N, C-alpha and C positions, 0 to 999 in steps of 0.2 A: 439397322442392319450395317451403315460403313463404323458405326461404333464397333461393333460385334467383330468387324473383318479386321478392323487395326486392334484389336484385343489379341485376336488369333496370330495378325503379324508381328505382333511384339512378344507373344509367349513360345510360337513354334520355334522360333532360332534359338531363344534359349535352353528350351529341352534338348533340340538339337543339339546344340554345342555344350552343355555340362554331360556328356558321356553316362546319359545316363542306362543303366542295362535295366535287363529286363528280371522282374522281382521271381525270385523263386520259392518265395512263400516261406523264405529263412528256413527251410527245413536241413536239417544236419544229414550226414549219412546215417544209417541205423547202427545204434553199438553191437560190438562182437559178441554172441552169446555163444561161450564157452563151454566144450562138451566135457561134463565130468561122468558119463555115462563109463558104467564097469558091469559084468558079468557075476553073477551070486556064487559065491561058496561058500560050504561049510567048515572049511579049513581056517585056523588059526595060524596067517600068512601074512607076509609080507610080499605082493606080486608088482612086477615090474611089468608093465602090458601096454600093447599097440592092437587095436582094432583090423592090423593088418600086418600081415607077415613077408607083405613086398612093397620096394617104394621102386618111383622112377629116378633117376639122376636128377638134383636140382627142386625134386618136391619136397614140400614140406609135410612132419610127422608127427604126434604128441605120444611122448612114454609118459603112461599114467603110472605113477605109486600110491599102489594100492595097501591101504591097512585093511585085510579082514580079522572082523570079528575081534577085536583088542579090547582090552578095561579098559575102565577110563581113563583119559589119555589129557595130562595137560600142555604136553610141548612133544615135541618130535623132531629131530635132526639125522638126515640121511648123509651120506656121499656114496656117488658111482660111479663107476666108471665105463671108458664105451670107447669105442673104436676111432678115435680122432683122426686116422687118417680117411674115414669113410663117411662120417657122421662130423657136422659142423652142430652144436648148440647155439642157437637163440635165442632162450629165454628161457626161465624159469617161472610156473606160474601158480600161486597159489592157489589150491585147490578149498571147497567148502568145509571140508571134515573138521579142522581145527578154523574156526573162524566163526562169526563174521571177522572181515580182514579190520575193520576200524576197533575191533574188540582184540586184536594179536600182534606180536611182535615177531617180525619175520628177519631173515638173513640170508641171501642166495650169492651166491660163488661159479661163476662159471670159469672155466679152465680151458678153452680147446686145444691149447698145442701139451697140455700134459693129460687131455682125455678125463677131464674128470670133474664132476661139479657135486657143490655142498650146497644144501639147506636146511633150514631151519624153523619152527613157527611155534611161537606157544602160544597160548593168552596171558594178558599181562596179569602180572601177580596182583592178588587180591578180588581177582575177578569172579572166582567163585566158579568160575565155567569149566567142564573138561568133555571131551566127546567119547561116545561107547560105542561098538559096534562095529560098521564097515562104512568105508568110504576116502576121499581121495586127498591127502593133504596137498598135494603137489604135482606136476607135470612138465615133463618136458619136452622143450618144441625144440624139433630139431629141422635139419635140412640132409639130406643125400648130396654128398660132394664126387664122391667116389662110385666103382663098382666094386659087391664083394658080397662077404656077410658081415653085417656086425652085431657087435656084443655090450650089452650092456648089464652090467655087473654091480651088486649091492657089495660096498666093502663093508663088510657084515661087524668088524670091529669097531668102525665108526657110526655105527643105526644105533638112535636112540628112542624110544619111547618112554615118558615119564610121568608121575602122576605129580602132584601140586606140589609136594615136599620134596622133590626132587629125586626120590626114591623111583625103579622100573617098575614099569605096572605090572600086573600082580601076573601074567601071562606072560612076559616077553620073553623066558626062556624056551618057551613051547614054539616060538611062532617059525614056522618055515618060511625059507626065502628062496622067491623063484625071479631067476632072472629071464632076462629078454634076447631074442636074435633076430637080425630082419634083415634079408637080401636086401641088397639097394644096387638095382642095374639100370 
């Protein structure tokens, strides 16, 4: 019994002085699951879409770039203008339409001062991969910084949807462009 007390007398101060912290089981915060859902459409279109028509000041929201009913696409590039006095772009997130990410090359540029974002994604050369149908190649994560009516507009002369040989996809000239207005309040 004295021997057990002696061992406890040695171990307890060591444990107390070693700064042991509670074991949290090694858990990490759960990964963020991005929302890439979008409404259906039978049109052949490029659409800027948000699930809401208004956001509060300092709230973050996403503007999804949706390709609807496009023919086989190897790569895509877009430039979108936005109301920089009302909205700040925080990030451009690559979506699943041209992916997965490890089989693509991506380019993203945010210019908050001039109210412009540019982004492009392409499958790697020689991969033999393309995407057809409808999906989200990118979404733009934004923050409302002032009250007003914010515009998001495709710069149509700087939009490309290409086949693997570098030519436009077959139905590119029939694309309808749908821009977005969001009220920030």
